[in-house]
PDB file of N, CA, C and O in Angstrom:
ATOM      1  N   UNK A   1      31.123 -53.791 -39.425  1.00  0.00           N
ATOM      2  CA  UNK A   1      30.303 -53.456 -38.487  1.00  0.00           C
ATOM      3  C   UNK A   1      29.470 -55.076 -37.780  1.00  0.00           C
ATOM      4  O   UNK A   1      29.510 -55.420 -36.599  1.00  0.00           O
ATOM      5  N   UNK A   2      28.846 -55.746 -38.807  1.00  0.00           N
ATOM      6  CA  UNK A   2      28.351 -57.213 -38.278  1.00  0.00           C
ATOM      7  C   UNK A   2      29.328 -58.262 -37.550  1.00  0.00           C
ATOM      8  O   UNK A   2      29.076 -58.912 -36.536  1.00  0.00           O
ATOM      9  N   UNK A   3      30.362 -58.265 -38.223  1.00  0.00           N
ATOM     10  CA  UNK A   3      30.999 -59.059 -37.712  1.00  0.00           C
ATOM     11  C   UNK A   3      31.898 -58.243 -36.146  1.00  0.00           C
ATOM     12  O   UNK A   3      32.209 -59.054 -35.273  1.00  0.00           O
ATOM     13  N   UNK A   4      32.016 -57.747 -36.058  1.00  0.00           N
ATOM     14  CA  UNK A   4      32.211 -56.726 -34.855  1.00  0.00           C
ATOM     15  C   UNK A   4      31.470 -56.868 -33.920  1.00  0.00           C
ATOM     16  O   UNK A   4      31.877 -57.052 -32.773  1.00  0.00           O
ATOM     17  N   UNK A   5      30.072 -56.797 -34.300  1.00  0.00           N
ATOM     18  CA  UNK A   5      29.088 -57.131 -33.439  1.00  0.00           C
ATOM     19  C   UNK A   5      29.035 -58.494 -33.040  1.00  0.00           C
ATOM     20  O   UNK A   5      28.820 -58.749 -31.855  1.00  0.00           O
ATOM     21  N   UNK A   6      29.213 -59.471 -33.931  1.00  0.00           N
ATOM     22  CA  UNK A   6      28.875 -60.960 -33.286  1.00  0.00           C
ATOM     23  C   UNK A   6      30.428 -61.061 -32.178  1.00  0.00           C
ATOM     24  O   UNK A   6      30.363 -61.384 -30.992  1.00  0.00           O
ATOM     25  N   UNK A   7      31.380 -60.800 -32.711  1.00  0.00           N
ATOM     26  CA  UNK A   7      32.118 -60.491 -31.618  1.00  0.00           C
ATOM     27  C   UNK A   7      32.299 -60.464 -30.708  1.00  0.00           C
ATOM     28  O   UNK A   7      32.878 -61.213 -29.921  1.00  0.00           O
ATOM     29  N   UNK A   8      31.683 -59.305 -30.631  1.00  0.00           N
ATOM     30  CA  UNK A   8      31.570 -58.372 -28.895  1.00  0.00           C
ATOM     31  C   UNK A   8      30.265 -59.158 -28.020  1.00  0.00           C
ATOM     32  O   UNK A   8      30.130 -59.113 -26.798  1.00  0.00           O
ATOM     33  N   UNK A   9      29.186 -60.019 -29.176  1.00  0.00           N
ATOM     34  CA  UNK A   9      28.306 -60.447 -28.358  1.00  0.00           C
ATOM     35  C   UNK A   9      28.857 -61.954 -27.854  1.00  0.00           C
ATOM     36  O   UNK A   9      28.582 -62.312 -26.708  1.00  0.00           O
ATOM     37  N   UNK A  10      29.584 -62.763 -28.674  1.00  0.00           N
ATOM     38  CA  UNK A  10      30.226 -63.446 -28.126  1.00  0.00           C
ATOM     39  C   UNK A  10      31.125 -63.543 -26.942  1.00  0.00           C
ATOM     40  O   UNK A  10      30.941 -64.380 -26.058  1.00  0.00           O
ATOM     41  N   UNK A  11      32.113 -62.667 -26.933  1.00  0.00           N
ATOM     42  CA  UNK A  11      32.883 -62.606 -25.409  1.00  0.00           C
ATOM     43  C   UNK A  11      31.760 -62.178 -24.492  1.00  0.00           C
ATOM     44  O   UNK A  11      31.507 -63.042 -23.653  1.00  0.00           O
ATOM     45  N   UNK A  12      30.899 -60.920 -24.402  1.00  0.00           N
ATOM     46  CA  UNK A  12      30.120 -60.663 -23.387  1.00  0.00           C
ATOM     47  C   UNK A  12      29.089 -61.602 -23.125  1.00  0.00           C
ATOM     48  O   UNK A  12      28.645 -61.470 -21.984  1.00  0.00           O
ATOM     49  N   UNK A  13      28.368 -62.817 -24.017  1.00  0.00           N
ATOM     50  CA  UNK A  13      27.662 -63.851 -23.607  1.00  0.00           C
ATOM     51  C   UNK A  13      26.477 -63.144 -23.600  1.00  0.00           C
ATOM     52  O   UNK A  13      25.666 -63.488 -22.740  1.00  0.00           O
ATOM     53  N   UNK A  14      26.029 -61.827 -24.681  1.00  0.00           N
ATOM     54  CA  UNK A  14      25.047 -61.121 -24.749  1.00  0.00           C
ATOM     55  C   UNK A  14      23.570 -61.941 -25.288  1.00  0.00           C
ATOM     56  O   UNK A  14      22.426 -61.531 -25.087  1.00  0.00           O
ATOM     57  N   UNK A  15      23.878 -62.929 -25.861  1.00  0.00           N
ATOM     58  CA  UNK A  15      22.417 -64.044 -26.287  1.00  0.00           C
ATOM     59  C   UNK A  15      21.766 -64.386 -24.704  1.00  0.00           C
ATOM     60  O   UNK A  15      20.572 -64.115 -24.576  1.00  0.00           O
ATOM     61  N   UNK A  16      22.299 -64.815 -23.809  1.00  0.00           N
ATOM     62  CA  UNK A  16      21.775 -65.422 -22.354  1.00  0.00           C
ATOM     63  C   UNK A  16      21.222 -64.122 -21.456  1.00  0.00           C
ATOM     64  O   UNK A  16      20.207 -64.038 -20.764  1.00  0.00           O
ATOM     65  N   UNK A  17      22.183 -63.222 -21.706  1.00  0.00           N
ATOM     66  CA  UNK A  17      21.894 -61.719 -20.915  1.00  0.00           C
ATOM     67  C   UNK A  17      20.362 -61.393 -21.415  1.00  0.00           C
ATOM     68  O   UNK A  17      19.395 -61.314 -20.657  1.00  0.00           O
ATOM     69  N   UNK A  18      20.327 -61.198 -23.026  1.00  0.00           N
ATOM     70  CA  UNK A  18      19.412 -60.882 -23.566  1.00  0.00           C
ATOM     71  C   UNK A  18      18.010 -61.670 -23.365  1.00  0.00           C
ATOM     72  O   UNK A  18      16.970 -61.043 -23.164  1.00  0.00           O
ATOM     73  N   UNK A  19      18.044 -63.017 -23.429  1.00  0.00           N
ATOM     74  CA  UNK A  19      17.065 -63.662 -23.045  1.00  0.00           C
ATOM     75  C   UNK A  19      16.492 -63.836 -21.747  1.00  0.00           C
ATOM     76  O   UNK A  19      15.379 -64.343 -21.609  1.00  0.00           O
ATOM     77  N   UNK A  20      17.328 -63.365 -20.598  1.00  0.00           N
ATOM     78  CA  UNK A  20      16.822 -63.262 -19.059  1.00  0.00           C
ATOM     79  C   UNK A  20      16.240 -62.038 -19.037  1.00  0.00           C
ATOM     80  O   UNK A  20      15.170 -61.901 -18.445  1.00  0.00           O
ATOM     81  N   UNK A  21      16.909 -60.876 -19.730  1.00  0.00           N
ATOM     82  CA  UNK A  21      15.909 -59.736 -19.388  1.00  0.00           C
ATOM     83  C   UNK A  21      14.435 -59.827 -20.248  1.00  0.00           C
ATOM     84  O   UNK A  21      13.439 -59.340 -19.714  1.00  0.00           O
ATOM     85  N   UNK A  22      14.324 -60.466 -21.592  1.00  0.00           N
ATOM     86  CA  UNK A  22      13.812 -61.120 -22.130  1.00  0.00           C
ATOM     87  C   UNK A  22      12.216 -61.632 -21.438  1.00  0.00           C
ATOM     88  O   UNK A  22      11.170 -61.007 -21.616  1.00  0.00           O
ATOM     89  N   UNK A  23      12.337 -62.775 -20.711  1.00  0.00           N
ATOM     90  CA  UNK A  23      11.847 -63.575 -20.019  1.00  0.00           C
ATOM     91  C   UNK A  23      11.327 -62.625 -18.610  1.00  0.00           C
ATOM     92  O   UNK A  23      10.214 -62.795 -18.112  1.00  0.00           O
ATOM     93  N   UNK A  24      12.071 -61.874 -18.214  1.00  0.00           N
ATOM     94  CA  UNK A  24      11.951 -61.239 -16.698  1.00  0.00           C
ATOM     95  C   UNK A  24      10.734 -59.988 -17.001  1.00  0.00           C
ATOM     96  O   UNK A  24       9.849 -59.560 -16.261  1.00  0.00           O
ATOM     97  N   UNK A  25      11.135 -59.598 -18.505  1.00  0.00           N
ATOM     98  CA  UNK A  25      10.153 -58.113 -18.672  1.00  0.00           C
ATOM     99  C   UNK A  25       8.976 -58.870 -19.388  1.00  0.00           C
ATOM    100  O   UNK A  25       8.067 -58.105 -19.712  1.00  0.00           O
ATOM    101  N   UNK A  26       8.803 -60.001 -19.666  1.00  0.00           N
ATOM    102  CA  UNK A  26       7.591 -60.337 -19.922  1.00  0.00           C
ATOM    103  C   UNK A  26       6.669 -61.244 -18.814  1.00  0.00           C
ATOM    104  O   UNK A  26       5.493 -61.578 -18.965  1.00  0.00           O
ATOM    105  N   UNK A  27       7.463 -61.512 -17.777  1.00  0.00           N
ATOM    106  CA  UNK A  27       6.453 -62.143 -17.010  1.00  0.00           C
ATOM    107  C   UNK A  27       6.002 -60.845 -15.904  1.00  0.00           C
ATOM    108  O   UNK A  27       5.055 -60.808 -15.119  1.00  0.00           O
ATOM    109  N   UNK A  28       7.149 -59.750 -16.200  1.00  0.00           N
ATOM    110  CA  UNK A  28       6.536 -58.566 -15.301  1.00  0.00           C
ATOM    111  C   UNK A  28       5.285 -57.752 -16.113  1.00  0.00           C
ATOM    112  O   UNK A  28       4.467 -57.052 -15.517  1.00  0.00           O
ATOM    113  N   UNK A  29       5.286 -57.862 -16.858  1.00  0.00           N
ATOM    114  CA  UNK A  29       4.271 -57.053 -17.908  1.00  0.00           C
ATOM    115  C   UNK A  29       3.145 -57.732 -18.120  1.00  0.00           C
ATOM    116  O   UNK A  29       2.182 -57.030 -18.429  1.00  0.00           O
ATOM    117  N   UNK A  30       2.912 -59.222 -18.030  1.00  0.00           N
ATOM    118  CA  UNK A  30       1.803 -60.445 -17.975  1.00  0.00           C
ATOM    119  C   UNK A  30       1.152 -59.988 -16.443  1.00  0.00           C
ATOM    120  O   UNK A  30      -0.049 -59.717 -16.452  1.00  0.00           O
ATOM    121  N   UNK A  31       1.937 -59.883 -15.032  1.00  0.00           N
ATOM    122  CA  UNK A  31       1.477 -59.721 -14.032  1.00  0.00           C
ATOM    123  C   UNK A  31       0.856 -58.383 -13.753  1.00  0.00           C
ATOM    124  O   UNK A  31       0.050 -58.169 -12.848  1.00  0.00           O
ATOM    125  N   UNK A  32       1.304 -57.511 -14.609  1.00  0.00           N
ATOM    126  CA  UNK A  32       0.545 -56.107 -14.751  1.00  0.00           C
ATOM    127  C   UNK A  32      -0.489 -56.296 -15.314  1.00  0.00           C
ATOM    128  O   UNK A  32      -1.461 -56.271 -14.560  1.00  0.00           O
ATOM    129  N   UNK A  33      -0.708 -56.489 -16.411  1.00  0.00           N
ATOM    130  CA  UNK A  33      -2.128 -56.927 -17.029  1.00  0.00           C
ATOM    131  C   UNK A  33      -3.006 -57.579 -16.253  1.00  0.00           C
ATOM    132  O   UNK A  33      -4.203 -57.297 -16.208  1.00  0.00           O
ATOM    133  N   UNK A  34      -2.386 -58.602 -15.520  1.00  0.00           N
ATOM    134  CA  UNK A  34      -3.922 -59.451 -14.825  1.00  0.00           C
ATOM    135  C   UNK A  34      -3.901 -58.616 -13.565  1.00  0.00           C
ATOM    136  O   UNK A  34      -4.690 -58.846 -12.649  1.00  0.00           O
ATOM    137  N   UNK A  35      -3.004 -57.647 -13.513  1.00  0.00           N
ATOM    138  CA  UNK A  35      -3.745 -57.084 -12.116  1.00  0.00           C
ATOM    139  C   UNK A  35      -4.794 -56.157 -12.710  1.00  0.00           C
ATOM    140  O   UNK A  35      -5.932 -56.035 -12.257  1.00  0.00           O
ATOM    141  N   UNK A  36      -4.298 -55.503 -13.785  1.00  0.00           N
ATOM    142  CA  UNK A  36      -5.260 -54.220 -14.358  1.00  0.00           C
ATOM    143  C   UNK A  36      -6.584 -55.291 -14.485  1.00  0.00           C
ATOM    144  O   UNK A  36      -7.591 -55.101 -13.803  1.00  0.00           O
ATOM    145  N   UNK A  37      -6.482 -56.306 -15.326  1.00  0.00           N
ATOM    146  CA  UNK A  37      -7.671 -56.725 -15.393  1.00  0.00           C
ATOM    147  C   UNK A  37      -8.219 -57.064 -14.414  1.00  0.00           C
ATOM    148  O   UNK A  37      -9.382 -56.670 -14.327  1.00  0.00           O
ATOM    149  N   UNK A  38      -7.880 -57.602 -13.684  1.00  0.00           N
ATOM    150  CA  UNK A  38      -8.582 -58.288 -12.239  1.00  0.00           C
ATOM    151  C   UNK A  38      -9.148 -56.686 -11.441  1.00  0.00           C
ATOM    152  O   UNK A  38     -10.219 -56.581 -10.842  1.00  0.00           O
ATOM    153  N   UNK A  39      -8.292 -55.732 -11.597  1.00  0.00           N
ATOM    154  CA  UNK A  39      -9.209 -54.634 -10.979  1.00  0.00           C
ATOM    155  C   UNK A  39     -10.685 -53.781 -11.567  1.00  0.00           C
ATOM    156  O   UNK A  39     -11.573 -53.235 -10.912  1.00  0.00           O
ATOM    157  N   UNK A  40     -10.530 -53.919 -12.943  1.00  0.00           N
ATOM    158  CA  UNK A  40     -11.615 -54.144 -13.651  1.00  0.00           C
ATOM    159  C   UNK A  40     -12.773 -54.647 -13.590  1.00  0.00           C
ATOM    160  O   UNK A  40     -13.930 -54.235 -13.508  1.00  0.00           O
ATOM    161  N   UNK A  41     -12.179 -55.736 -13.652  1.00  0.00           N
ATOM    162  CA  UNK A  41     -13.594 -56.731 -13.473  1.00  0.00           C
ATOM    163  C   UNK A  41     -14.352 -56.887 -11.858  1.00  0.00           C
ATOM    164  O   UNK A  41     -15.373 -57.498 -11.542  1.00  0.00           O
ATOM    165  N   UNK A  42     -13.444 -56.113 -11.061  1.00  0.00           N
ATOM    166  CA  UNK A  42     -13.600 -56.179  -9.470  1.00  0.00           C
ATOM    167  C   UNK A  42     -14.626 -54.764  -9.321  1.00  0.00           C
ATOM    168  O   UNK A  42     -15.505 -54.572  -8.481  1.00  0.00           O
ATOM    169  N   UNK A  43     -14.290 -54.086 -10.169  1.00  0.00           N
ATOM    170  CA  UNK A  43     -15.053 -52.812 -10.220  1.00  0.00           C
ATOM    171  C   UNK A  43     -16.160 -52.541 -11.092  1.00  0.00           C
ATOM    172  O   UNK A  43     -16.829 -51.526 -10.904  1.00  0.00           O
ATOM    173  N   UNK A  44     -16.468 -53.460 -12.170  1.00  0.00           N
ATOM    174  CA  UNK A  44     -17.631 -53.941 -12.852  1.00  0.00           C
ATOM    175  C   UNK A  44     -18.179 -54.616 -11.775  1.00  0.00           C
ATOM    176  O   UNK A  44     -19.375 -54.327 -11.737  1.00  0.00           O
ATOM    177  N   UNK A  45     -17.872 -55.404 -10.849  1.00  0.00           N
ATOM    178  CA  UNK A  45     -19.034 -56.525 -10.293  1.00  0.00           C
ATOM    179  C   UNK A  45     -19.575 -55.305  -9.106  1.00  0.00           C
ATOM    180  O   UNK A  45     -20.787 -55.137  -8.972  1.00  0.00           O
ATOM    181  N   UNK A  46     -18.668 -54.554  -8.345  1.00  0.00           N
ATOM    182  CA  UNK A  46     -18.917 -54.100  -7.374  1.00  0.00           C
ATOM    183  C   UNK A  46     -19.853 -52.848  -7.577  1.00  0.00           C
ATOM    184  O   UNK A  46     -20.569 -52.293  -6.744  1.00  0.00           O
ATOM    185  N   UNK A  47     -19.681 -52.592  -8.734  1.00  0.00           N
ATOM    186  CA  UNK A  47     -20.952 -51.222  -9.557  1.00  0.00           C
ATOM    187  C   UNK A  47     -22.438 -52.337  -9.485  1.00  0.00           C
ATOM    188  O   UNK A  47     -23.525 -52.205  -8.922  1.00  0.00           O
ATOM    189  N   UNK A  48     -22.030 -53.102 -10.082  1.00  0.00           N
ATOM    190  CA  UNK A  48     -23.601 -54.181 -10.312  1.00  0.00           C
ATOM    191  C   UNK A  48     -24.214 -54.229  -9.236  1.00  0.00           C
ATOM    192  O   UNK A  48     -25.418 -53.989  -9.335  1.00  0.00           O
ATOM    193  N   UNK A  49     -23.741 -54.505  -7.997  1.00  0.00           N
ATOM    194  CA  UNK A  49     -24.638 -55.206  -6.891  1.00  0.00           C
ATOM    195  C   UNK A  49     -25.473 -54.032  -6.568  1.00  0.00           C
ATOM    196  O   UNK A  49     -26.355 -54.119  -5.714  1.00  0.00           O
TER     197      UNK A  49
END
């Protein structure tokens, strides 16, 4: 089973595809978190005035 997976991964170049998706999703997640935090801080500072 493991040998079959290794063969399929080598044929399809699965490693580079997985890395590309991981980096893209990580970047999108970080942008989402930064947006949520900035919105939260803007809301706090507006209510404090």
